[in-house]
VMD Tcl script that draws the C-alpha trace (Angstrom):
set ca {
  {-19.87 -14.43 18.52}
  {-23.32 -13.42 17.07}
  {-22.46 -11.87 13.53}
  {-25.01 -9.72 11.69}
  {-24.15 -8.47 8.13}
  {-26.27 -5.92 6.36}
  {-26.53 -4.96 3.14}
  {-28.19 -1.61 1.98}
  {-29.10 -1.80 -1.31}
  {-31.84 0.61 -2.24}
  {-33.58 0.58 -6.00}
  {-33.56 4.39 -6.48}
  {-29.55 4.58 -7.19}
  {-29.48 7.54 -9.62}
  {-25.66 7.78 -10.44}
  {-25.96 4.36 -12.13}
  {-29.43 3.69 -12.76}
  {-30.10 0.15 -11.06}
  {-27.20 -0.37 -10.31}
  {-27.15 -3.09 -7.90}
  {-28.93 -5.12 -10.14}
  {-26.59 -4.45 -13.14}
  {-24.12 -7.41 -14.35}
  {-20.73 -6.88 -13.44}
  {-19.07 -9.42 -14.94}
  {-21.75 -12.25 -15.68}
  {-23.76 -11.31 -11.85}
  {-25.45 -8.77 -10.24}
  {-23.29 -6.50 -8.74}
  {-25.58 -7.25 -4.86}
  {-24.27 -11.08 -5.16}
  {-20.66 -10.21 -4.69}
  {-21.55 -8.54 -1.12}
  {-23.87 -11.50 -0.29}
  {-21.19 -14.30 -1.54}
  {-18.46 -12.62 0.24}
  {-20.53 -12.31 3.61}
  {-22.02 -15.76 3.26}
  {-18.12 -17.80 2.52}
  {-17.02 -16.74 6.13}
  {-16.56 -19.28 8.61}
  {-17.99 -17.20 11.66}
  {-21.84 -18.25 10.81}
  {-23.03 -14.80 10.06}
  {-26.58 -13.90 9.32}
  {-26.80 -12.24 6.05}
  {-29.93 -9.45 5.57}
  {-30.04 -7.13 2.47}
  {-32.33 -4.52 3.49}
  {-34.03 -2.30 0.47}
  {-37.31 -0.78 -0.54}
  {-37.00 -2.41 -4.13}
  {-39.39 -5.88 -4.56}
  {-36.44 -7.25 -7.44}
  {-33.38 -6.77 -5.63}
  {-34.97 -8.43 -2.42}
  {-36.27 -11.28 -4.50}
  {-32.49 -11.66 -6.14}
  {-30.65 -11.18 -2.72}
  {-32.77 -14.43 -1.61}
  {-32.15 -16.28 -4.87}
  {-28.31 -16.12 -3.64}
  {-29.28 -16.96 -0.10}
  {-29.53 -13.72 1.47}
  {-32.48 -12.80 3.74}
  {-34.28 -9.85 3.19}
  {-35.20 -6.77 5.30}
  {-38.18 -4.85 3.57}
  {-36.78 -0.99 4.34}
  {-39.43 1.38 5.32}
  {-40.43 4.34 2.67}
  {-39.44 6.93 5.27}
  {-35.88 5.56 5.22}
  {-35.79 4.62 1.66}
  {-34.89 8.30 0.01}
  {-31.53 9.62 -1.48}
  {-31.11 12.11 1.57}
  {-31.55 9.44 4.23}
  {-27.69 8.39 5.93}
  {-27.01 4.64 6.33}
  {-27.33 4.80 10.36}
  {-31.04 4.37 10.76}
  {-31.11 1.83 7.54}
  {-28.78 -0.23 9.33}
  {-30.49 -0.01 12.77}
  {-33.57 -0.73 11.47}
  {-32.33 -3.93 9.79}
  {-31.05 -4.82 13.18}
  {-33.86 -4.41 15.41}
  {-35.80 -6.82 12.94}
  {-32.82 -9.22 12.54}
  {-32.67 -9.40 16.43}
  {-36.44 -9.94 16.64}
  {-36.43 -12.65 13.32}
  {-33.78 -14.69 14.82}
  {-34.15 -14.56 18.31}
  {-30.38 -13.59 19.05}
  {-28.14 -11.09 20.77}
  {-25.77 -9.85 18.17}
  {-22.45 -8.85 19.15}
  {-21.41 -7.35 16.41}
  {-23.00 -5.60 13.20}
  {-21.54 -5.45 9.49}
  {-22.36 -3.09 7.06}
  {-21.28 -3.85 3.83}
  {-21.95 -1.73 0.74}
  {-22.58 -3.78 -2.62}
  {-20.62 -1.26 -4.43}
  {-17.48 -2.71 -3.37}
  {-17.45 -6.14 -4.96}
  {-13.90 -6.60 -4.90}
  {-13.34 -7.39 -0.93}
  {-12.02 -10.38 -0.40}
  {-13.13 -12.66 2.14}
  {-10.37 -13.33 3.49}
  {-10.07 -9.41 4.09}
  {-13.57 -9.33 5.63}
  {-12.73 -12.48 8.00}
  {-9.24 -10.71 9.53}
  {-11.25 -7.01 10.50}
  {-13.74 -9.48 12.21}
  {-11.09 -11.62 13.89}
  {-9.52 -8.41 14.60}
  {-12.75 -7.36 16.77}
  {-13.33 -10.42 18.45}
  {-9.65 -10.30 19.46}
  {-9.26 -6.65 20.55}
  {-12.54 -5.74 22.09}
  {-11.38 -2.27 23.46}
  {-12.25 -1.50 19.56}
  {-15.76 -0.43 19.21}
  {-15.59 0.42 15.45}
  {-13.32 -0.64 12.73}
  {-13.53 0.68 9.00}
  {-12.51 -0.51 6.03}
  {-10.28 2.53 4.47}
  {-7.55 3.26 1.70}
  {-4.54 5.27 1.55}
  {-5.51 8.46 0.19}
  {-2.24 10.29 0.67}
  {-1.05 12.86 -1.89}
  {-1.06 17.03 -2.18}
  {-4.40 18.17 -1.31}
  {-6.18 21.26 -1.48}
  {-9.17 22.89 0.12}
  {-11.24 26.12 -0.59}
  {-12.02 28.26 2.04}
  {-13.97 31.44 1.66}
  {-13.52 31.60 -2.14}
  {-9.84 30.44 -1.94}
  {-7.92 27.27 -2.61}
  {-6.01 26.07 0.80}
  {-3.00 23.47 0.70}
  {-3.70 21.09 3.03}
  {0.23 20.71 3.30}
  {2.68 23.06 4.63}
  {5.42 21.99 2.34}
  {5.45 20.20 -1.09}
  {7.71 16.60 -0.78}
  {7.16 13.38 -2.12}
  {4.09 11.61 -1.13}
  {5.67 9.31 0.87}
  {7.12 12.22 3.36}
  {3.72 13.85 3.92}
  {1.63 13.11 6.49}
  {-0.56 10.06 6.07}
  {-4.54 10.50 5.15}
  {-7.01 7.86 4.89}
  {-10.74 7.98 3.14}
  {-13.44 5.24 3.78}
  {-14.55 2.78 1.90}
  {-18.27 1.46 1.12}
  {-16.36 -2.51 1.74}
  {-16.95 -3.45 5.65}
  {-18.01 -1.11 8.82}
  {-17.86 -3.24 11.67}
  {-19.50 -2.08 14.77}
  {-20.19 -3.58 18.30}
  {-24.18 -3.79 18.85}
  {-24.76 -1.61 21.82}
  {-23.07 1.51 20.04}
  {-25.66 1.37 16.96}
  {-28.44 3.34 17.01}
  {-30.80 5.23 14.60}
  {-28.15 7.88 14.45}
  {-24.97 6.44 14.77}
  {-22.44 3.54 14.19}
  {-19.13 4.80 15.56}
  {-17.68 4.26 18.96}
  {-15.29 6.23 20.85}
  {-12.40 3.87 20.18}
  {-11.88 3.52 15.69}
  {-9.63 1.86 13.98}
  {-9.24 1.52 10.59}
  {-8.29 -1.82 8.27}
  {-6.67 -0.70 5.20}
  {-7.31 -2.38 1.39}
  {-5.35 -2.09 -1.75}
  {-5.55 -4.15 -4.68}
  {-8.42 -3.52 -6.16}
  {-10.50 -4.03 -3.05}
  {-10.46 -0.18 -2.18}
  {-12.88 0.50 -5.15}
  {-16.16 1.88 -4.87}
  {-18.19 1.80 -7.58}
  {-19.77 5.36 -8.14}
  {-19.04 6.09 -11.81}
  {-18.92 4.18 -14.84}
  {-15.40 4.36 -14.93}
  {-15.40 2.75 -11.34}
  {-17.46 -0.02 -13.25}
  {-15.26 -0.18 -16.04}
  {-12.17 -0.62 -13.27}
  {-13.81 -3.31 -11.40}
  {-14.84 -5.11 -14.56}
  {-10.58 -5.40 -15.84}
  {-10.30 -6.32 -12.06}
  {-12.56 -9.09 -12.60}
  {-11.35 -10.14 -15.55}
  {-7.91 -10.16 -14.41}
  {-5.68 -13.40 -14.59}
  {-2.87 -14.88 -12.59}
  {-0.49 -15.99 -14.84}
  {2.89 -17.67 -13.47}
  {6.17 -18.09 -15.40}
  {8.29 -21.36 -14.48}
  {11.44 -20.71 -16.24}
  {14.90 -22.21 -16.31}
  {17.98 -20.28 -16.83}
  {21.71 -21.11 -15.31}
  {25.53 -21.72 -17.30}
  {24.28 -24.67 -18.31}
  {21.10 -23.75 -20.62}
  {21.54 -20.26 -20.91}
  {19.08 -17.31 -20.34}
  {17.33 -17.39 -23.61}
  {14.19 -18.77 -21.75}
  {14.14 -16.07 -18.83}
  {15.01 -13.19 -21.91}
  {12.28 -14.58 -23.72}
  {9.41 -14.54 -21.42}
  {10.11 -11.33 -19.88}
  {9.64 -10.04 -23.29}
  {6.09 -12.14 -23.21}
  {5.62 -10.84 -19.70}
  {6.25 -7.36 -21.11}
  {3.20 -7.52 -23.51}
  {0.55 -8.58 -21.07}
  {-0.74 -5.48 -19.36}
  {-3.97 -6.68 -17.85}
  {-3.26 -9.49 -15.59}
  {-1.46 -10.23 -12.57}
  {2.55 -11.80 -13.28}
  {4.53 -13.98 -11.31}
  {7.88 -15.97 -12.12}
  {8.99 -19.07 -10.63}
  {12.71 -20.35 -11.62}
  {13.95 -24.12 -10.39}
  {16.17 -24.58 -7.65}
  {19.05 -24.69 -10.24}
  {18.23 -21.34 -11.73}
  {19.86 -18.64 -9.30}
  {21.08 -17.03 -12.46}
  {17.57 -16.88 -13.81}
  {16.34 -15.34 -10.55}
  {19.20 -12.63 -10.52}
  {17.97 -11.64 -13.87}
  {14.14 -11.23 -13.26}
  {14.61 -9.49 -10.08}
  {16.25 -7.68 -11.82}
  {13.30 -5.84 -14.24}
  {11.51 -6.06 -10.94}
  {8.91 -8.40 -11.48}
  {7.73 -10.68 -8.77}
  {9.85 -14.05 -8.59}
  {10.08 -16.84 -6.23}
  {12.56 -19.93 -6.48}
  {11.45 -23.38 -6.10}
  {12.14 -24.29 -2.45}
  {11.85 -27.90 -0.84}
  {8.91 -28.80 -2.91}
  {8.50 -30.10 -6.49}
  {7.57 -27.35 -8.80}
  {4.04 -29.21 -9.43}
  {3.44 -28.22 -5.62}
  {4.75 -24.80 -5.92}
  {2.23 -24.52 -8.80}
  {-0.25 -25.33 -6.75}
  {0.44 -23.29 -3.79}
  {0.30 -19.94 -6.03}
  {-2.87 -21.13 -7.65}
  {-2.80 -19.20 -10.96}
  {-4.86 -19.13 -13.58}
  {-1.98 -19.93 -16.44}
  {0.97 -21.24 -16.23}
  {3.75 -20.53 -19.15}
  {6.55 -23.13 -18.95}
  {9.72 -22.29 -21.16}
  {12.06 -24.68 -19.27}
  {13.10 -26.81 -21.94}
  {11.43 -29.88 -22.41}
  {8.53 -31.09 -20.12}
  {6.99 -34.48 -19.34}
  {3.28 -35.49 -19.52}
  {3.10 -36.30 -15.97}
  {4.35 -32.68 -15.05}
  {1.59 -31.16 -17.24}
  {-1.24 -33.42 -16.55}
  {-0.78 -32.42 -12.92}
  {-1.37 -28.92 -13.33}
  {-4.15 -29.23 -15.42}
  {-5.97 -31.88 -13.03}
  {-5.96 -28.56 -10.92}
  {-8.24 -26.58 -13.81}
  {-5.05 -24.17 -14.59}
  {-4.33 -23.65 -18.47}
  {-0.73 -24.80 -19.76}
  {0.94 -22.94 -22.69}
  {4.64 -23.92 -23.40}
  {7.28 -22.34 -24.99}
  {10.25 -24.89 -26.81}
  {8.77 -27.75 -25.60}
  {9.88 -30.78 -27.11}
  {8.95 -33.31 -24.46}
  {6.07 -35.57 -23.61}
  {4.35 -32.73 -22.13}
  {3.97 -30.72 -25.24}
  {0.66 -32.92 -26.70}
  {-0.61 -32.18 -23.55}
  {-0.66 -28.63 -23.31}
  {-3.42 -26.49 -24.25}
  {-0.47 -24.03 -26.30}
  {2.93 -24.92 -27.77}
  {4.88 -22.26 -29.60}
  {8.27 -23.49 -30.77}
  {9.75 -20.93 -32.50}
  {12.88 -22.47 -32.47}
  {12.65 -26.07 -32.82}
  {10.89 -28.44 -35.69}
  {7.98 -30.44 -35.00}
  {7.61 -33.26 -36.33}
  {4.08 -34.25 -35.90}
  {1.02 -31.88 -36.47}
  {-1.00 -31.13 -33.49}
  {-3.59 -29.26 -32.36}
  {-2.79 -25.76 -30.52}
  {1.10 -26.17 -31.52}
  {2.55 -23.32 -33.52}
  {6.06 -23.58 -34.77}
  {8.74 -21.48 -36.98}
  {10.04 -18.44 -37.40}
  {6.70 -16.69 -37.72}
  {6.02 -16.96 -33.88}
  {9.57 -15.69 -32.58}
  {9.15 -12.71 -30.21}
  {11.84 -9.77 -30.83}
  {12.74 -7.19 -28.36}
  {11.60 -3.68 -28.61}
  {15.10 -2.60 -29.55}
  {14.95 -4.86 -32.66}
  {11.44 -3.90 -33.50}
  {12.75 0.06 -34.08}
  {16.60 -0.67 -35.38}
  {16.29 -0.37 -38.95}
  {17.87 -2.97 -41.31}
  {21.53 -3.18 -42.04}
  {22.54 -1.95 -45.35}
  {25.64 -3.81 -46.46}
  {28.84 -2.16 -47.60}
  {31.62 -3.60 -49.77}
  {34.26 -3.55 -47.20}
  {34.05 -5.67 -44.06}
  {34.90 -2.96 -41.18}
  {33.34 -4.72 -37.86}
  {32.89 -8.18 -36.94}
  {31.01 -8.85 -33.75}
  {31.45 -12.20 -31.38}
  {28.53 -12.73 -29.43}
  {27.40 -16.10 -28.29}
  {24.64 -15.71 -25.83}
  {24.15 -15.67 -21.92}
  {26.61 -17.76 -21.27}
  {28.65 -19.25 -23.75}
  {29.82 -22.37 -22.17}
  {32.21 -23.69 -24.34}
  {33.64 -20.31 -24.50}
  {33.46 -19.82 -28.59}
  {34.18 -16.39 -28.26}
  {37.88 -17.09 -27.59}
  {37.88 -19.84 -30.12}
  {36.63 -17.04 -32.88}
  {38.90 -14.28 -31.91}
  {42.38 -16.53 -31.61}
  {40.94 -17.72 -35.29}
  {40.43 -14.55 -37.24}
  {42.42 -12.35 -34.89}
  {45.85 -11.75 -36.92}
  {43.67 -11.57 -40.13}
  {41.49 -8.89 -38.88}
  {44.81 -6.64 -37.98}
  {45.83 -7.22 -41.30}
  {42.52 -5.83 -42.69}
  {42.41 -3.64 -40.06}
  {38.97 -4.59 -38.88}
  {37.56 -4.31 -35.75}
  {36.83 -6.90 -33.39}
  {33.93 -6.44 -30.79}
  {32.73 -8.58 -28.02}
  {29.35 -8.76 -26.63}
  {29.76 -10.89 -23.59}
  {26.10 -12.16 -21.80}
  {25.33 -11.87 -18.54}
  {26.53 -15.11 -17.12}
  {29.90 -15.25 -19.15}
  {32.66 -15.82 -16.72}
  {35.76 -16.23 -19.04}
  {36.77 -12.89 -19.22}
  {40.70 -13.75 -18.50}
  {40.72 -15.69 -21.51}
  {39.61 -12.81 -24.07}
  {41.33 -9.85 -22.09}
  {45.06 -10.20 -23.49}
  {43.78 -9.33 -27.50}
  {45.04 -6.04 -27.99}
  {42.12 -3.73 -29.83}
  {39.22 -5.92 -29.15}
  {36.90 -3.98 -27.75}
  {34.37 -6.43 -24.93}
  {31.09 -5.15 -23.51}
  {29.73 -6.87 -20.70}
  {26.20 -7.66 -20.01}
  {25.04 -4.88 -22.39}
  {21.21 -3.83 -22.54}
  {21.29 -2.19 -26.20}
  {23.00 -5.11 -28.03}
  {20.85 -4.47 -31.59}
  {23.21 -1.36 -31.50}
  {26.29 -3.59 -31.97}
  {24.25 -6.14 -33.86}
  {23.29 -2.92 -36.18}
  {26.72 -1.55 -36.74}
  {28.24 -5.30 -37.63}
  {29.60 -6.15 -40.92}
  {29.80 -9.73 -39.74}
  {28.67 -11.97 -36.41}
  {29.81 -15.26 -35.13}
  {26.75 -16.13 -32.69}
  {25.79 -19.66 -31.30}
  {22.44 -20.94 -33.21}
  {20.37 -19.80 -30.66}
  {17.91 -16.81 -30.30}
  {20.33 -14.17 -31.48}
  {20.31 -15.69 -35.10}
  {16.65 -14.20 -34.88}
  {17.59 -10.85 -34.07}
  {20.36 -10.85 -36.28}
  {18.00 -11.80 -39.17}
  {15.27 -9.09 -38.15}
  {18.39 -6.66 -39.06}
  {20.02 -8.36 -41.92}
  {23.46 -8.63 -40.81}
  {25.32 -12.01 -42.62}
  {26.14 -14.29 -40.09}
  {28.23 -17.41 -39.29}
  {27.02 -19.93 -37.01}
  {28.77 -22.56 -34.65}
  {26.00 -24.29 -32.72}
  {26.52 -24.54 -28.83}
  {25.22 -28.23 -28.50}
  {23.29 -31.14 -29.89}
  {20.21 -29.57 -29.28}
  {21.19 -26.01 -31.17}
  {21.72 -28.84 -34.32}
  {18.18 -28.86 -34.21}
  {17.08 -25.35 -34.43}
  {16.42 -25.30 -37.98}
  {16.53 -21.46 -38.40}
  {20.12 -21.01 -38.69}
  {20.84 -22.01 -42.20}
  {21.34 -21.00 -45.63}
  {17.75 -20.87 -46.55}
  {17.35 -17.96 -44.35}
  {20.40 -16.32 -45.28}
  {23.30 -18.01 -42.46}
  {26.42 -19.64 -42.98}
  {26.08 -22.78 -40.45}
  {29.55 -24.61 -39.61}
  {27.99 -27.21 -37.18}
  {28.68 -28.14 -33.88}
  {31.31 -25.33 -32.66}
  {33.37 -27.65 -30.81}
  {34.17 -29.88 -33.89}
  {34.82 -27.13 -35.88}
  {38.85 -25.64 -35.43}
  {40.22 -22.57 -36.37}
  {41.24 -22.79 -39.66}
  {37.78 -23.44 -41.17}
  {36.59 -20.55 -38.83}
  {39.15 -18.23 -40.26}
  {38.65 -19.24 -43.98}
  {34.76 -19.12 -43.80}
  {35.51 -15.54 -42.45}
  {38.06 -14.42 -45.09}
  {35.78 -15.73 -47.72}
  {32.47 -13.80 -46.65}
  {34.68 -10.60 -45.93}
  {36.08 -10.80 -49.33}
  {32.75 -11.77 -51.49}
  {30.08 -8.66 -50.98}
  {27.68 -10.16 -53.21}
  {27.44 -13.52 -50.79}
  {26.61 -11.11 -48.03}
  {24.29 -9.25 -50.04}
  {22.25 -12.17 -50.70}
  {22.44 -13.26 -47.15}
  {21.02 -9.85 -45.63}
  {18.22 -10.08 -47.95}
  {17.35 -13.90 -47.00}
  {16.99 -12.49 -43.29}
  {14.71 -9.70 -44.21}
  {12.48 -11.63 -46.47}
  {11.40 -13.21 -42.88}
  {9.69 -10.11 -41.53}
  {10.23 -11.33 -37.74}
  {8.86 -7.90 -36.77}
  {5.03 -9.86 -36.57}
  {5.78 -12.78 -34.19}
  {5.84 -10.66 -31.10}
  {1.90 -10.10 -31.81}
  {1.16 -13.43 -32.81}
  {1.88 -15.11 -29.86}
  {0.27 -12.25 -27.69}
  {-3.09 -12.86 -29.36}
  {-2.67 -16.89 -28.91}
  {-1.71 -16.45 -25.13}
  {-4.77 -14.10 -24.66}
  {-7.50 -16.56 -26.26}
  {-5.90 -18.79 -24.40}
  {-7.02 -16.78 -21.25}
}
mol new
graphics top color blue
foreach p $ca { graphics top sphere $p radius 0.5 }
foreach p [lrange $ca 0 end-1] q [lrange $ca 1 end] { graphics top cylinder $p $q radius 0.2 }
display resetview
C-alpha cells in the first residue's frame, strides 16, 4: 500500500507558545512524531504541514518532507480537515503516487510508540471494511453535562467505574483514513474503529501539566530486579528488593526470579509487582529479552561473565550483597551485610547502607526493664536448620520457672511447625506482617546473623545470634561491637551453651542496657535514603 503521514504543526500555538519547537527531553516536540512515522516498515512518506518557516526547517532536518500551508487555512479557527486534504493533494502531486491510506499524526502525542502505529496500519490493511481508524483512550467515569443551566448526570445509576457503559475520547496520536474519503471537510468514513492507547501513549499535550507528565514518562526507566529466594538461601533477598522497589516511584519495575525460586515468586506476586520466572533460557537471555535500563541483582554472588554480558547490552548493573567476581564489574555494589576486603570504586559496604522496612522506621526504640518477661525466637524466612526448635528446647524449662513468655515468629518458608507445637504456652506466629511489634515487645531475642540483626538493632533489643551457615559467619554486624552476643555457627552450639548465655543475660540488666546503647548508636534509619540516592544517581 501507498501510505502518507501528515503531521500538522502550526506556528501560532497559544496554550504553550512555540509548542512544536520546545524541547521535550532533549528534542523538539515535533521530532517525536516524525521519528515514529519514519521508523515504520511500510515506507511511509512523511510530510510536515506548517505555516512557520522555522518549523519547516527543523522538520526537514529530522528527515520529513515539507508542505508550506496556505495562510487561508493557518489560523486557529481552521479545522484539520482542509489542512490534511491540502497536504495530501500536494504530496500526491509531488510524489506522483496514488495513496491508499492517509495518516494524520499530531505532534502533541510524543509518547506514541512505533509498534502501536504499525499495528494500527496493519489493521487497516487486513480489514478493508474499516474506513477510518482513530486513536482513542478509555474515558469511562461518572460524568455530567450541562443542559439549560442545570447539571445532568450521564449515567442512570452510581456504580463503580467497571460497571459503567464504556466511553472513549479521541487522542491526537493518529487518525487513519482511506484516501477516497479524505475531503476538505471530512476524513471520517461510514465504518469507524477505535484503537485504544494507554501507558502514556494516550497523552495529548495541551497544557503545561501535560508537558510535565510527558517529561516524567520520557525520564521513566525500566528497572529489572533479578532475585533468588528459596528454602536453601531464605527470603532475605526478596524482602530487601521489595523495600528498594517500594522507594522507586518514578520508574517501571519488574522482577525476575531464577527457576529454583518459586518461593520468591510467590512472595513477590503477593505484593502485586510484575514478576517472571526464568524459563528455558539463561538468566542473561531472559534479561536481554526484557531490555531493561537497569538490572538490580540480589541473588548472592554473581560471575564476571554474567555482569559483563549484561553491560555489553548497554544496561547498567547494581548488585546487592555480592562477593563474587561480578562485583568488580558492576556499576554499583551495596554490601550492607558482608565486609569487603578490597577498596573498589562505586562499592558501598557496612551498616550505613542497610535498608530498613517502614515498620522499623516508625517504631520507637526499646526501653530496657529490670526483668526479662518475654523472649522472641525468630530465625528468618526459612530457618533451614530449625534453630527455632533447638532454642525452645534449650530454654523452655527455665522460662517456665522464671515465668518468661516464649514467642516464636516463624518465617514465610518455615515448614517444621510439628516440631515446636508441643510446647505448652509458646506463642507461635506464622508469617506475620508486623514483626517490629514482636521485636519491640521482647526483652531478649534469639535470631540468625542475617537481616533481622539490623532490624533488631534499629530498636535496640538485646539479642543472641546463631549463624545458619558458614557464609553468615562473615556477617560483621552481628558482633559485640554493635551490641550482640554471637555464639557462632548454630550447628556447633549445644543446648547447655544456649541456656548459659540466656540465663546470664536474664540476670544482668546492666549488660542488656549496654547492648541497647551500642545498637541504637548505629543510627540505621538513614541507610535506606542513602541507597535510594545511589540508585537514582546511577539511573
